[in-house]
N, C-alpha and C positions, 0 to 999 in steps of 0.2 A: 590346736593340734592334740591328738590323742597320743599319749606315750605309754600306755598301759603294758604293752608287750615288752618294751625296753625296760620298764621298771621291774617287771616280773623276772626277766632274764638277769638283771643286775642283782636282785635279791638272791637268786640262786648262785650266781657267779661269786658273790662275796663269801659263800661257804666253801668255794673251791679254789679260789686264787686270792693272793694278797691284794686287798682292796677291790677284789672283783675284776681286776684287769691284768693284762700281761705287759703293760708299760705304763708308768705312773700318770702321765699327763692325761690319759684317756678317761681317768676317773672323774674329771670335771670338778675336782675339789676347789679350784680357785674361782670358778664361775658359778658354783652352786647348782643344785639339782642333781639328777642322775644322768649318766652318760647315755648317748644313743647307741643302740646296737644296729649295725648296718647290715642290711640284707643283700644289696647289690648296688652296683654302679653302672652308669651308662654315659659316655661323653663327659659333659661337665656336671653331671648330676649324680647324687647318691640317694638311695631309698632306704629308710630304716625299717626295722622289724614291724612297725605299725603301719607301714605303707606311706608314711610322710615323705615328701620329695624336697630336696635341697639343692641349691647351687653350691657346689663344693669348692671351697678355697683353701682346703687342707691338702688334698690330692695325695693321701697317704704320706704327708709330711714331705712332699716335694718330688718324688720320682715319677709321678704321672704327668709328665710334661705334655704328652699327647692326649691326656684324658683317660677315663675309664674304658676298658675293653676296646682299645684301638684295634681295628680289623687286622692290621699287619702283625701285631703282637699276638693276638688270639690265634691267627693262622700259623704263626711260627711255633706256638706252644702245642697246637694240634699235631703238627708234623713231628715235633720232638717227642710227643707221647707214643708215637708209632715206633720210635727208635729205643726208648728206654729212659728212665728217670735218673739213674746214677750208675756209674761204673767204677769209680775210684781209680780211674785210668785215663790217659790222655785221649782226647778226641780231636778230630779235624776242626770241629766248630770252635774249640778253644783258640786254635791258631788264627783263624779268620777274625775272631772277636778281638783278640789282643793286638792283632795287626791294625785293625780299624782304630782301636783306642790310641795306639801309638802314632798313627798318622794324624789323628786329630789333635793330639797333645804332644808337640815335639820335645818337650822337656823329659818325656818318659821314654827312655831307651831300652829298658828292661822292666817287666812288671810281673806281678804275681796275683792271681785271682784268689779272693777269699769270700766269705759269706756274709760279712756285716761291716758296717763302718767302724765299729769298735775293734774288730779284728784287724782292719786296715791300719788304724792309728797305732794300736798296740804294737803291730809288727814293724811299722815304720820307725817308731821310737827305738825299738830294739836294734833294728839295723843301724840307725844313726849312732847309738851308743857302741855297737860292735865296730863300726867303721872308724869312729874317732878315738875310742878307748876312754871316753869321758862318761860322766854320769848325769850331770845337771841338764835339765830341760826347762826352757822358758816357755810359758804359755800365757794366755791373757784372760783376765777376769771376765766371766760371762760367756767365754767360749767353751762349748761343749764338744768333747772329742770322743764321745762314747764312755762307757763305764769302766774305762781302764783305771786301776787303783790310783796310780800316781797323777792321773789327769783330772780326777774328781775334785782337786783343789780349786775352790772358787769357780765352779763350773756353772754353765747356763742350762737351758732346756728344762727338764722336769725338776732338776735340783733347784733352779731359781724359782720355778713355779710353786713348788711346795715349801720354799723358804728354808731348805736344808743347807747349812753352811758348808759342810763337807759330809762325806759319808762315813757312818760308823762301820767298822770292819776293815778300814784301811789302815795298816800299820803306820805309825808316825815316821818310821824310817823311809817308807816309800814317799810320803808327802815331803820329806826333807830333801828329796832329789828334784823337787819342782819349785821353780821361781815363778810365782804368778804376778803379772804386771797389769796396770790399767791399759786397756785397748786404746789405740790412737795417741798414747803418750810417748813422744819422742824422747823427752827427758828421762822417763823411767827406764826406757830401753838403753839409752846411752849409759846411764848410771849402772845398770845391771852388768853391761859389758865391761865397764871400768873395773868393777869389783870382782866379777867372776869369769871374764872373757875366756881364759885359757881352760876353764872347767866346764864350759857349756857345750854339750854334745849337739843340741838341737834347739831350734826355735820353731814351735808349731803354732799355726795361726789359721783361722778361717779368714780368707782374704776379704770376703764380705760376711760379717757375723750373721748368723741366722738363729742363734740359740739364746739370745737375750732380746729377741725380736730382730728385725733386719737393721743392721748398723754397718753402713759402708765405711771404708778406710778413709782417713783424712788425707788430703793431697800430700804426697811425699812419704806417707808412713811406710807403705810396703817397700818403696825404694830404699828407705833407711834400713829396714831389716835386711834387705839384700846386701847393702854395702857392709854393715857390721858383721854379718855372718861370713861374708867373703874375707873380710880383714882378719877374723879370729879363727878361721878354719872350722866354723860351725855349720852344721847341716840345716838348711832352711826347708821346712816342711809346709806346704800348703794343704790344709784340710779342705778339699774340695768335694767332700761327700755330698754337700748340699748344692754347691755352686757349679760343680763340674757338669758340663753339657746343658746346664740350665741358663746360665748367663750368656753363654756363647758355645759353639761346638768345641772350641778349645778351652773352655772353662774361664774362670775369673783371671787366670794368669794370662790368657790371650787378651782379654778386655783391658787389663792394666799394663800389659807389656813387661811382665816380671817372670823370669825363669827360675823356679825353685829347684832345689836339689832333688827332693822327693815330693810326691803328690799322693794323696789318698783320695780315692773315688768311691762312690756308692750311689744309692738312691736312683738317679736317672739312668745310670748305665745298665740297669736291669729291667727297665720298662715296667717296674712294679713287682719284679721277682726279687728274692733275697740274694743279693750279690754285691760285692765290692772289690776293690783292688788297691794295691799300692805299688808305686814304681818311681823310677827316676834315672839318675846318671848310672851308666853301666858299671862304672868304677865302684859305686857304692852298692848297687843291687847284686853285684857279683860276689858279695860277702854272704849271700843267702844260700843256705844248703839246697841242693847238693854241691854247688860251686864253692861255698865257703862255710865258715864255722857258725853262722848265725842260723839257729834252727827255727823253722816255722812250717807247719803242715796243716792239712785239713782234708778229711775224707770227702766231703761234698763240694770242695772248691772246684769251680769250673764245671759243675754238673750241667747236663745238656739242656734241662728246662730253663734255668736262669740265663745260661749263655744264649739260648735261642731268643728269649725275650729281649735281652740286651742287643742282640744283633739286629732284630727287627726295629728296635728303637733307633739305633745308630744309622741304619740304612735310610730310615724315613727322614732323619734330620739331615743326612748328607744330600738326599735327593730333593729335599724341600727346605733350602736355607731361608726362604722367605718366612718361615715360621717365626724366626726370632724377631723380624721386623713387625709382624703382626702381634706377637706378644708384647713388645715394647709399646706399640700404639695403644693397644687395649688396656694394658696396665697403667699407662699414663692417663688415659681417659677415666679410668675407674678412680684412681687416686686423686685426680683433679676435681672430679665430681664429688667425692667424699669430703675433700678439703672445703669446697664451696658450700656444701650442706652444713658442715660444722660451723663455718663462719656465719651462715644465715641463722643458725640456731644459737649462736653466742657460746659455742662450746670450745674449750681449749683442746686442740688436737694437733699433734705433730706427726706427720706421715714421713717415714723413711722408705725409700724405694731403691732397689737395684735391679733393673730389667723386670722380670716377672715375679720377683720376690718383694714383698712389702709388709709393713706393720703400721697399724694405727695406735699410736701412743697417746694416752689421755694425760697430756702434760702441755703447758704452753712453751716449754723450753726445748732447745735442740737436744736430741739424744745421740750422743757420740761415743758412750762407753757404758759399762755396767752400772756405775753409780748414777748416771743420769737417767738410765732406763728404769732403775728402781724407784725413782721419784714419781713415776707414773701413778695415776689414780686407778688402782686395780679394781676397786669397787665400781667405778664408772665403766671400765672395760667389761666387767661381768654383766652389768645391766645392758650394755651395748650388745654383748654376745647373745644374751637371752632374747632380747627384742628382735635381733636379726634371725635367730633360730625360729622364732615364732612366725616370721615372714618368709621362711623357706631359704635362708642364706646361712651357710655353715662356715664359720671362721674358726681358727684354732682356739680351743678352749683354754687359752692362757694369753695374758698380756705379753709374755716373754717368748713367744714363738712367732716365726715368720709365717705369712700367708703366701699362697702361690696361685698364679694364674695358669691355666692350661690352654693348649692350642684348641681345645674343644669349646672354650668359652666364646660365645658369639657377641656381637655388638648389642643384640637384644638382651643377652644375659647381663651385660655391663649396665645397660639402662635400667633393667629390673632391680639390679643390686643397689644402684644409686637411689632409686625411689624407696627401696626398703630401708636404706640408711636414713633418708629424710624422715620417714615415718617413725623410725626408732628414736632418733634425736629429738623429734617433737614431743615425744613422751617424757623426756628428761632422763 
């Protein structure tokens, strides 16, 4: 493949933006080479600035559940442009959108729209502290909840990819309010509550982790969090920015049968537009201004473009519930095919999957938390990534990010991907 146009754009971009990108993992640092500059997307495919075509398993990091340029989303955006892009005032669209979210996720009694997952988690933490009058927050190592100061302690995503232990610029006093525990460790959680129970305002968790790669919860782990937070009067926050509406219409909390106190949403709810939300029990959310003393605001929150894209996405998922079954079947077939190819090639590979989220870890051992994820052979993943890229398959440019299937991926796409994997593994 020819990448000359992407290389030229990257050279120019590095003179204009830190590292030449607007989000760190896009720089391809962990997999070598220069990043792709994407020109357009269509269905399950993306096309770079040089005209190369790829099967896309990044999907804008999760939100493109229906694929690129889904007709319903594009038509909704066209209609929205005839109305206006932003008013800084309420619209009828917001009412319909939030009503559909609440119908799909019963734990959300009141919600507030924001513009990014970072805003959603930051706001949910603030509300939990305002509601409980406490300061400590429990999070889990390798879980990324946006670039909120106090939540960058032992974070996943780009922080894990670049090997940054924490972020410079975060005051020590902020980090001191965060208790970081190993994901899936019941013993660590129980000990934290024995020591700090009456001081913990919130426990925030990705119910299925996507930011150290895909790591599902161990049986009983989420249930334990629910019991302990109930016992100690602590707010349980599910960060479903990645899993909400992807694992099921009602999110991971529906799949696992756990009702959190607060939920953060993003990614999928915008159909590819920048939007997010946080919400939960009315008694907690009524503390948010103008009803209560916890302040949070945003000029572009609930803007017509993002809300219209999100409405089109949610309507499509409601009207076609069979999408989730198709995603499960095709994701299972893909992961089974890759596992078989790895065994045939004599390669150590662990595959974690939850619905249409998955990660190929280059390690022979189970991956259940951040420490076991970090034992993966990142050099082997980098070779795997580059080999697939040359064969027209685009995976996340990091061992520590989840990949995603979309409803636009066909059975033929899955077959072609498995063949590409076989060819890549045969090269070593």
